[in-house]
MARBA-3410 file (N, C-alpha, C, O; in Angstrom, 1 decimal):
187
-42.4,-10.2,-19.7,-41.8,-9.0,-19.8,-41.0,-8.9,-21.1,-40.3,-9.9,-21.5 ~ -41.1,-7.8,-21.8,-40.4,-7.7,-23.1,-38.9,-7.5,-22.9,-38.5,-7.1,-21.8 ~ -38.1,-8.0,-23.9,-36.7,-7.9,-23.8,-36.2,-6.5,-23.5,-35.4,-6.3,-22.7 ~ -36.8,-5.5,-24.2,-36.3,-4.1,-24.0,-36.6,-3.6,-22.6,-35.8,-2.9,-22.0 ~ -37.7,-4.0,-22.0,-38.0,-3.6,-20.6,-37.1,-4.2,-19.7,-36.6,-3.6,-18.7
-36.8,-5.5,-19.9,-35.9,-6.2,-19.0,-34.5,-5.7,-19.1,-33.8,-5.5,-18.1 ~ -34.1,-5.3,-20.4,-32.8,-4.8,-20.6,-32.6,-3.4,-19.9,-31.6,-3.2,-19.2 ~ -33.6,-2.6,-20.0,-33.5,-1.3,-19.3,-33.5,-1.4,-17.8,-32.8,-0.7,-17.1 ~ -34.3,-2.4,-17.3,-34.3,-2.7,-15.9,-32.8,-3.1,-15.4,-32.4,-2.6,-14.4 ~ -32.2,-4.0,-16.2,-30.8,-4.4,-15.8,-29.8,-3.2,-15.9,-28.9,-3.1,-15.2
-30.1,-2.3,-16.9,-29.2,-1.1,-17.0,-29.4,-0.2,-15.8,-28.4,0.3,-15.3 ~ -30.6,-0.1,-15.3,-30.8,0.8,-14.1,-30.1,0.1,-12.9,-29.5,0.8,-12.1 ~ -30.3,-1.2,-12.8,-29.7,-1.9,-11.7,-28.1,-1.8,-11.7,-27.5,-1.5,-10.7 ~ -27.6,-2.0,-12.9,-26.1,-1.9,-13.1,-25.6,-0.5,-12.8,-24.7,-0.3,-12.1 ~ -26.4,0.5,-13.3,-26.0,1.9,-13.1,-26.0,2.2,-11.6,-25.1,2.8,-11.1
-27.1,1.8,-10.9,-27.2,2.1,-9.5,-26.1,1.4,-8.6,-25.4,2.0,-7.8 ~ -26.0,0.1,-8.9,-25.0,-0.7,-8.1,-23.6,-0.4,-8.3,-22.8,-0.2,-7.3 ~ -23.2,-0.2,-9.5,-21.8,0.1,-9.8,-21.5,1.5,-9.3,-20.4,1.8,-8.8 ~ -22.4,2.4,-9.4,-22.3,3.8,-8.8,-22.0,3.8,-7.3,-21.2,4.5,-6.8 ~ -22.8,2.9,-6.6,-22.6,2.8,-5.2,-21.3,2.2,-4.8,-20.7,2.6,-3.8
-20.9,1.1,-5.5,-19.7,0.4,-5.2,-18.5,1.4,-5.4,-17.6,1.3,-4.5 ~ -18.5,2.2,-6.4,-17.4,3.1,-6.6,-17.6,4.5,-6.1,-16.8,5.4,-6.5 ~ -18.6,4.8,-5.3,-18.9,6.1,-4.8,-17.7,6.7,-4.1,-17.4,7.9,-4.3 ~ -17.0,6.0,-3.2,-15.9,6.4,-2.5,-14.8,6.9,-3.4,-14.1,7.9,-3.2 ~ -14.5,6.1,-4.5,-13.5,6.4,-5.4,-13.8,7.7,-6.2,-12.9,8.5,-6.5
-15.1,7.9,-6.5,-15.5,9.1,-7.2,-15.2,10.3,-6.3,-14.6,11.3,-6.8 ~ -15.5,10.2,-5.0,-15.2,11.3,-4.1,-13.7,11.6,-3.9,-13.2,12.7,-4.0 ~ -12.9,10.5,-3.8,-11.5,10.6,-3.6,-10.9,11.3,-4.8,-10.1,12.2,-4.7 ~ -11.2,10.8,-6.0,-10.7,11.4,-7.2,-11.1,12.8,-7.4,-10.4,13.6,-8.0 ~ -12.4,13.1,-7.1,-12.9,14.5,-7.2,-12.1,15.5,-6.3,-11.7,16.5,-6.8
-12.0,15.1,-5.0,-11.3,16.0,-4.1,-9.9,16.1,-4.4,-9.4,17.3,-4.5 ~ -9.2,15.0,-4.6,-7.8,15.1,-5.0,-7.5,15.8,-6.3,-6.5,16.4,-6.6 ~ -8.5,15.6,-7.2,-8.4,16.3,-8.5,-8.4,17.8,-8.4,-7.7,18.5,-9.2 ~ -9.2,18.3,-7.5,-9.3,19.7,-7.3,-7.9,20.2,-6.8,-7.4,21.2,-7.3 ~ -7.3,19.5,-5.9,-6.0,19.9,-5.4,-5.0,19.8,-6.5,-4.1,20.6,-6.5
-5.0,18.7,-7.3,-4.1,18.5,-8.4,-4.2,19.7,-9.4,-3.2,20.2,-9.9 ~ -5.4,20.1,-9.7,-5.6,21.2,-10.6,-5.1,22.5,-10.2,-4.7,23.4,-11.0 ~ -5.0,22.7,-8.8,-4.6,24.0,-8.3,-3.3,23.8,-7.5,-3.0,24.6,-6.6 ~ -2.4,22.9,-7.9,-1.2,22.6,-7.1,-0.2,23.7,-7.2,0.7,23.8,-6.4 ~ -0.4,24.7,-8.1,0.5,25.8,-8.2,0.2,26.8,-7.1,1.0,27.6,-6.7
-1.1,26.8,-6.6,-1.4,27.7,-5.5,-1.7,27.0,-4.2,-1.6,27.7,-3.1 ~ -2.0,25.7,-4.2,-2.3,25.0,-3.0,-1.4,23.8,-3.0,-1.4,22.9,-3.9 ~ -0.6,23.6,-2.0,0.3,22.4,-1.8,-0.6,21.3,-1.2,-1.1,21.4,-0.1 ~ -0.8,20.3,-2.0,-1.7,19.2,-1.5,-1.1,18.3,-0.4,-1.8,17.7,0.3 ~ 0.2,18.4,-0.3,0.9,17.5,0.7,1.2,18.2,2.0,1.2,17.6,3.0
1.4,19.5,2.0,1.7,20.3,3.2,1.0,21.6,3.2,0.7,22.2,2.2 ~ 0.7,22.0,4.5,0.2,23.4,4.7,1.4,24.1,5.2,2.2,23.6,6.0 ~ 1.6,25.4,4.8,2.7,26.2,5.2,2.2,27.4,5.9,1.3,28.2,5.4 ~ 2.7,27.5,7.1,2.3,28.7,8.0,3.5,29.5,8.2,4.5,29.1,8.8 ~ 3.4,30.8,7.8,4.6,31.7,7.9,4.4,32.6,9.1,3.3,33.2,9.2
5.4,32.8,9.9,5.3,33.6,11.1,6.6,34.5,11.1,7.7,33.9,11.0 ~ 6.5,35.8,11.2,7.6,36.7,11.3,7.8,37.0,12.8,6.8,37.3,13.5 ~ 9.1,37.1,13.2,9.3,37.5,14.6,10.7,38.1,14.7,11.6,37.9,13.8 ~ 10.9,38.9,15.8,12.2,39.5,16.0,13.0,38.7,17.0,12.5,38.3,18.0 ~ 14.3,38.4,16.6,15.1,37.5,17.4,15.7,38.3,18.6,16.1,37.7,19.6
15.9,39.6,18.4,16.5,40.4,19.5,18.0,40.4,19.4,18.7,40.9,20.3 ~ 18.5,39.8,18.3,20.0,39.7,18.1,20.3,40.2,16.7,19.5,40.1,15.8 ~ 21.6,40.7,16.6,22.2,41.1,15.3,23.6,40.5,15.2,24.3,40.5,16.2 ~ 24.0,40.1,14.0,25.3,39.6,13.9,26.0,40.3,12.7,25.3,40.5,11.7 ~ 27.2,40.6,12.8,28.0,41.2,11.7,28.5,40.2,10.8,28.5,40.3,9.6
29.0,39.1,11.4,29.6,38.0,10.6,29.0,36.6,11.0,28.5,36.5,12.1 ~ 29.1,35.7,10.0,28.5,34.4,10.3,29.4,33.7,11.4,28.8,32.8,12.1 ~ 30.6,34.1,11.5,31.5,33.5,12.5,31.0,33.9,13.9,31.4,33.2,14.9 ~ 30.3,35.0,14.0,29.8,35.4,15.3,28.6,34.6,15.9,28.3,34.7,17.1 ~ 28.0,33.8,15.0,26.8,33.0,15.4,27.2,31.7,16.1,28.0,31.0,15.6
26.7,31.5,17.3,27.1,30.3,18.1,25.9,29.4,18.1,24.7,29.8,17.8 ~ 26.1,28.1,18.3,25.1,27.1,18.4,24.1,27.5,19.5,22.9,27.2,19.4 ~ 24.6,28.0,20.6,23.7,28.4,21.7,22.7,29.5,21.2,21.5,29.5,21.6 ~ 23.2,30.4,20.4,22.3,31.5,19.9,21.2,30.9,18.9,20.1,31.3,18.9 ~ 21.6,30.0,18.1,20.7,29.3,17.2,19.6,28.6,18.0,18.4,28.7,17.7
20.0,27.9,19.1,19.1,27.3,20.0,18.1,28.3,20.7,16.9,28.0,20.8 ~ 18.6,29.4,21.0,17.8,30.5,21.6,16.7,30.9,20.6,15.5,31.1,21.0 ~ 17.1,31.1,19.4,16.1,31.5,18.3,15.0,30.4,18.2,13.8,30.7,18.2 ~ 15.4,29.2,18.2,14.5,28.1,18.1,13.6,27.9,19.4,12.5,27.5,19.3 ~ 14.1,28.3,20.5,13.3,28.2,21.7,12.2,29.2,21.7,11.1,29.0,22.2
12.4,30.3,21.0,11.3,31.3,20.8,10.1,30.8,20.1,9.0,31.3,20.3 ~ 10.3,29.8,19.3,9.2,29.2,18.5,8.9,27.8,18.9,8.2,27.0,18.2 ~ 9.5,27.4,20.0,9.3,26.0,20.6,9.7,24.9,19.6,9.1,23.9,19.5 ~ 10.9,25.1,18.9,11.4,24.2,18.0,12.8,23.7,18.2,13.4,23.1,17.4 ~ 13.3,24.0,19.4,14.7,23.7,19.7,15.0,22.2,19.6,16.1,21.8,19.1
14.1,21.4,19.9,14.3,19.9,19.8,14.3,19.4,18.4,14.6,18.3,18.1 ~ 13.8,20.2,17.4,13.7,19.8,16.0,14.8,20.3,15.2,14.8,20.2,13.9 ~ 15.9,20.9,15.8,17.0,21.4,15.0,17.6,20.3,14.1,17.9,19.2,14.6 ~ 17.9,20.6,12.8,18.6,19.7,12.0,20.0,20.2,11.6,21.0,19.6,11.8 ~ 20.0,21.4,11.0,21.3,22.1,10.7,21.0,23.5,10.3,19.9,23.9,10.1
22.1,24.3,10.2,21.9,25.7,9.7,23.1,26.0,8.7,24.2,25.4,8.8 ~ 22.9,27.0,7.9,23.9,27.4,7.0,23.6,28.9,6.6,22.6,29.4,7.0 ~ 24.5,29.4,5.8,24.4,30.9,5.4,24.3,30.9,3.9,25.4,31.0,3.2 ~ 23.1,31.0,3.3,23.0,30.9,1.9,23.5,32.2,1.1,23.9,32.1,0.0 ~ 23.5,33.3,1.8,24.1,34.5,1.3,24.6,35.4,2.4,24.1,35.2,3.5
25.4,36.4,2.1,25.9,37.3,3.2,24.7,37.9,3.9,23.8,38.5,3.3 ~ 24.8,37.9,5.2,23.7,38.6,6.0,22.5,37.7,6.3,21.5,38.3,6.8 ~ 22.5,36.5,5.8,21.3,35.6,6.0,21.7,34.3,6.5,22.7,33.7,6.1 ~ 20.9,33.8,7.5,21.1,32.4,8.1,19.8,31.7,7.9,18.8,32.2,8.1 ~ 20.0,30.4,7.5,18.8,29.5,7.3,19.0,28.4,8.2,20.0,27.7,8.2
17.9,28.1,9.1,18.0,27.0,10.0,16.9,26.0,9.6,15.8,26.3,9.4 ~ 17.4,24.8,9.4,16.5,23.7,9.0,16.0,22.9,10.2,16.8,22.7,11.1 ~ 14.8,22.5,10.1,14.2,21.8,11.2,13.7,20.4,10.7,13.5,20.2,9.6 ~ 13.6,19.4,11.6,13.1,18.1,11.3,11.7,18.3,10.8,10.9,19.1,11.3 ~ 11.3,17.5,9.8,10.0,17.6,9.2,9.9,18.6,8.1,8.8,18.7,7.5
10.9,19.3,7.7,10.9,20.2,6.6,10.7,21.7,6.9,10.8,22.5,6.0 ~ 10.4,22.0,8.1,10.2,23.4,8.5,11.5,24.1,8.5,12.6,23.5,8.6 ~ 11.5,25.5,8.4,12.8,26.2,8.4,12.5,27.6,9.0,11.4,28.1,9.1 ~ 13.7,28.3,9.4,13.7,29.6,9.9,14.8,30.4,9.1,15.9,29.9,9.0 ~ 14.4,31.5,8.5,15.4,32.3,7.8,15.5,33.6,8.6,14.6,34.3,8.9
16.8,33.9,9.0,17.1,35.0,9.8,17.9,36.1,9.1,18.9,35.7,8.5 ~ 17.4,37.3,9.1,18.2,38.4,8.5,19.2,38.8,9.6,18.8,39.4,10.7 ~ 20.5,38.6,9.4,21.4,38.8,10.5,21.7,40.3,10.8,22.1,40.6,11.9 ~ 21.4,41.1,9.9,21.6,42.6,10.2,20.5,43.2,10.9,20.7,44.2,11.7 ~ 19.3,42.7,10.8,18.1,43.3,11.5,17.6,42.4,12.6,16.9,42.9,13.5
17.9,41.2,12.6,17.4,40.2,13.6,16.0,39.7,13.3,15.5,38.9,14.1 ~ 15.4,40.1,12.2,14.1,39.7,11.8,14.2,38.2,11.3,15.2,37.9,10.6 ~ 13.2,37.4,11.7,13.2,36.0,11.2,11.9,35.7,10.7,10.8,36.2,11.1 ~ 11.9,34.7,9.7,10.6,34.2,9.1,10.7,32.7,9.4,11.6,32.0,8.9 ~ 9.6,32.2,10.1,9.5,30.8,10.4,8.4,30.2,9.5,7.3,30.7,9.5
8.8,29.3,8.7,7.9,28.5,7.8,7.7,27.2,8.4,8.5,26.3,8.4 ~ 6.5,27.0,9.0,6.1,25.7,9.6,5.4,24.8,8.6,4.3,25.2,8.1 ~ 5.9,23.7,8.3,5.2,22.7,7.4,4.5,21.7,8.2,5.0,21.1,9.2 ~ 3.2,21.5,7.8,2.5,20.4,8.4,1.9,19.5,7.3,1.3,20.0,6.4 ~ 2.1,18.2,7.5,1.5,17.3,6.5,0.0,17.3,6.4,-0.6,17.4,7.5
-0.5,17.3,5.2,-2.0,17.2,5.0,-2.2,15.7,4.8,-2.1,15.2,3.6 ~ -2.4,15.0,5.8,-2.5,13.5,5.8,-3.6,13.0,4.9,-3.3,12.2,4.0 ~ -4.8,13.5,5.0,-5.9,13.0,4.3,-5.8,13.4,2.8,-5.8,12.5,1.9 ~ -5.7,14.7,2.5,-5.6,15.1,1.1,-4.3,14.6,0.5,-4.4,14.2,-0.7 ~ -3.2,14.6,1.2,-2.0,14.1,0.6,-2.1,12.7,0.2,-1.5,12.2,-0.8
-2.7,11.9,1.1,-2.9,10.5,0.7,-3.8,10.3,-0.5,-3.6,9.4,-1.3 ~ -4.8,11.1,-0.6,-5.7,11.1,-1.8,-5.0,11.4,-3.0,-5.1,10.7,-4.0 ~ -4.2,12.5,-3.0,-3.4,12.9,-4.2,-2.4,11.8,-4.6,-2.2,11.6,-5.8 ~ -1.8,11.2,-3.6,-0.8,10.1,-3.9,-1.5,9.0,-4.7,-0.7,8.4,-5.5 ~ -2.7,8.8,-4.6,-3.4,7.7,-5.4,-3.4,8.0,-6.9,-3.5,7.1,-7.7
-3.3,9.3,-7.2,-3.2,9.7,-8.7,-2.0,9.2,-9.3,-1.9,9.1,-10.5 ~ -0.9,8.9,-8.5,0.3,8.4,-9.0,0.5,6.9,-9.0,1.6,6.4,-9.2 ~ -0.6,6.2,-8.9,-0.6,4.7,-8.9,0.5,4.2,-8.0,1.5,3.7,-8.5 ~ 0.3,4.3,-6.6,1.4,3.9,-5.7,1.7,2.4,-5.6,2.7,2.0,-5.1 ~ 0.8,1.6,-6.2,1.1,0.1,-6.1,0.3,-0.6,-7.2,-0.6,0.0,-7.8
0.7,-1.8,-7.5,0.1,-2.6,-8.5,-1.4,-2.8,-8.2,-2.3,-2.8,-9.1 ~ -1.7,-3.1,-6.9,-3.1,-3.3,-6.5,-3.9,-2.1,-6.8,-5.1,-2.2,-7.2 ~ -3.4,-0.9,-6.5,-4.2,0.3,-6.7,-4.4,0.5,-8.2,-5.4,0.9,-8.7 ~ -3.4,0.1,-9.1,-3.5,0.3,-10.5,-4.6,-0.6,-11.0,-5.4,-0.2,-11.9 ~ -4.7,-1.8,-10.5,-5.8,-2.8,-10.9,-7.1,-2.1,-10.5,-8.1,-2.1,-11.2
-7.2,-1.6,-9.2,-8.5,-1.0,-8.7,-8.8,0.2,-9.6,-10.0,0.4,-10.0 ~ -7.8,1.0,-9.9,-8.1,2.2,-10.8,-8.5,1.8,-12.2,-9.4,2.5,-12.7 ~ -8.0,0.8,-12.7,-8.5,0.3,-14.0,-9.9,-0.2,-13.9,-10.7,0.1,-14.8 ~ -10.3,-0.9,-12.9,-11.6,-1.3,-12.7,-12.6,-0.1,-12.5,-13.7,-0.1,-13.0 ~ -12.1,0.9,-11.8,-12.9,2.1,-11.6,-13.1,2.8,-13.0,-14.2,3.2,-13.3
-12.1,2.8,-13.8,-12.2,3.4,-15.2,-13.2,2.7,-16.0,-14.1,3.3,-16.7 ~ -13.2,1.4,-16.0,-14.2,0.5,-16.7,-15.6,0.8,-16.1,-16.5,0.8,-16.9 ~ -15.6,0.9,-14.8,-17.0,1.1,-14.2,-17.5,2.5,-14.6,-18.8,2.6,-14.8 ~ -16.7,3.5,-14.8,-17.2,4.8,-15.2,-17.8,4.6,-16.6,-18.9,5.2,-16.9 ~ -17.2,3.9,-17.5,-17.7,3.6,-18.8,-19.1,2.9,-18.7,-20.0,3.2,-19.4
-19.1,1.9,-17.9,-20.4,1.1,-17.7,-21.5,2.0,-17.1,-22.7,1.9,-17.5 ~ -21.1,2.9,-16.2,-22.1,3.8,-15.7,-22.7,4.8,-16.7,-23.9,5.0,-16.8 ~ -21.8,5.3,-17.6,-22.3,6.1,-18.7,-23.1,5.4,-19.7,-24.2,5.8,-20.0 ~ -22.7,4.2,-20.1,-23.4,3.4,-21.1,-24.8,3.0,-20.5,-25.8,3.1,-21.2 ~ -24.8,2.5,-19.2,-26.1,2.1,-18.7,-27.0,3.3,-18.5,-28.2,3.1,-18.6
-26.4,4.4,-18.2,-27.3,5.6,-18.0,-27.9,6.0,-19.3,-29.1,6.5,-19.4 ~ -27.2,5.8,-20.4,-27.8,6.1,-21.8,-28.8,5.1,-22.2,-29.9,5.4,-22.7 ~ -28.5,3.8,-21.9,-29.3,2.7,-22.4,-30.5,2.4,-21.6,-31.4,1.6,-22.0 ~ -30.6,3.0,-20.4,-31.8,2.7,-19.6,-33.1,3.4,-20.0,-34.1,3.1,-19.5 ~ -32.9,4.3,-21.0,-34.1,5.0,-21.5,-34.4,4.5,-22.9,-33.5,4.0,-23.6
-35.7,4.5,-23.3,-36.1,4.1,-24.6,-35.5,5.1,-25.6,-35.3,6.3,-25.3 ~ -35.3,4.7,-26.8,-34.6,5.5,-27.8,-35.3,6.8,-28.1,-34.6,7.8,-28.0 ~ -36.6,6.8,-28.3,-37.3,8.1,-28.6,-37.3,9.0,-27.3,-37.1,10.2,-27.4 ~ -37.4,8.4,-26.2,-37.4,9.1,-24.9,-36.1,9.9,-24.7,-36.0,11.0,-24.3 ~ -35.0,9.2,-25.1,-33.7,9.8,-24.9,-33.4,10.9,-25.9,-32.9,11.9,-25.6
-33.8,10.6,-27.2,-33.5,11.6,-28.2,-34.3,12.9,-28.0,-33.8,13.9,-28.3 ~ -35.5,12.8,-27.5,-36.4,13.9,-27.3,-36.0,14.7,-26.0,-36.5,15.8,-25.8 ~ -35.2,14.2,-25.2,-35.0,14.8,-23.9,-33.7,15.7,-23.9,-33.0,15.7,-24.9 ~ -33.5,16.4,-22.8,-32.3,17.3,-22.7,-31.1,16.4,-22.4,-30.0,16.9,-22.6 ~ -31.3,15.1,-22.1,-30.1,14.3,-21.8,-29.2,14.1,-23.0,-28.0,14.0,-22.9
-29.8,14.1,-24.2,-29.0,14.0,-25.4,-28.1,15.2,-25.5,-26.9,15.0,-25.9 ~ -28.6,16.4,-25.3,-27.9,17.6,-25.4,-26.8,17.7,-24.3,-25.7,18.2,-24.5 ~ -27.1,17.2,-23.1,-26.1,17.1,-22.0,-25.0,16.1,-22.4,-23.8,16.4,-22.1 ~ -25.3,15.0,-23.0,-24.3,14.0,-23.5,-23.4,14.7,-24.5,-22.2,14.5,-24.5 ~ -24.0,15.3,-25.5,-23.2,16.0,-26.6,-22.3,17.0,-26.0,-21.1,17.1,-26.3
-22.8,17.9,-25.0,-22.0,18.9,-24.4,-20.9,18.2,-23.6,-19.7,18.7,-23.6 ~ -21.2,17.2,-22.9,-20.1,16.5,-22.1,-19.1,15.9,-23.0,-17.9,15.7,-22.5 ~ -19.4,15.5,-24.2,-18.4,15.0,-25.1,-17.6,16.1,-25.8,-16.4,16.1,-26.0 ~ -18.3,17.2,-26.2,-17.7,18.3,-26.9,-16.7,19.2,-26.1,-15.7,19.6,-26.5 ~ -17.1,19.4,-24.8,-16.2,20.2,-23.9,-14.8,19.7,-23.8,-13.9,20.5,-24.1
-14.6,18.5,-23.5,-13.2,18.0,-23.5,-12.5,18.0,-24.9,-11.3,18.3,-25.0 ~ -13.3,17.8,-25.9,-12.7,17.8,-27.3,-12.3,19.2,-27.6,-11.2,19.4,-28.2 ~ -13.1,20.2,-27.2,-12.7,21.6,-27.5,-11.4,22.0,-26.7,-10.6,22.7,-27.3 ~ -11.2,21.5,-25.5,-10.0,21.8,-24.7,-8.8,21.1,-25.3,-7.7,21.7,-25.3 ~ -9.0,20.0,-25.9,-7.9,19.3,-26.6,-7.5,20.0,-27.9,-6.3,20.2,-28.1
-8.5,20.5,-28.6,-8.2,21.2,-29.9,-7.6,22.6,-29.6,-6.6,23.0,-30.3 ~ -8.1,23.3,-28.7,-7.7,24.7,-28.4,-6.4,24.7,-27.7,-5.9,25.8,-27.4
END
């Protein structure tokens, strides 16, 4: 077997095997990358569900609000056990904090309340956390992953014969793949 044929065979094997070894990392970085790119519109760590409801009460002064009334409001949304504290950020408004980050804002003059329920996005939040290199072990793995991406690209290019690669659309795809990030850096 000629050296060039053997070399291309090893490139295909390397390309295939390294791609399979790091396939999970590709998916994790792709999914979390989408959330990171859109974090101004999608919170990757929490989902927020807003619910408006009428408390059936009105208060003229913050001194009129009793703890029993706050508990009644929370009973309406089944959150009485999660009470953390409440305060009055501005006149005519009461904010109730709940364990876990959820909150209720009450308009004291109308009795209207807005309940913001926060729920952790466990899977996506964990994936996004990996972008911040949470440990030395993950940093080592991420560096290996980065090197593997370079190997995958190089083995993908080198597994074809020179003329075969130059005459194919792959050369133009490679050039486009290099130019697009460069254009975004320049612009």
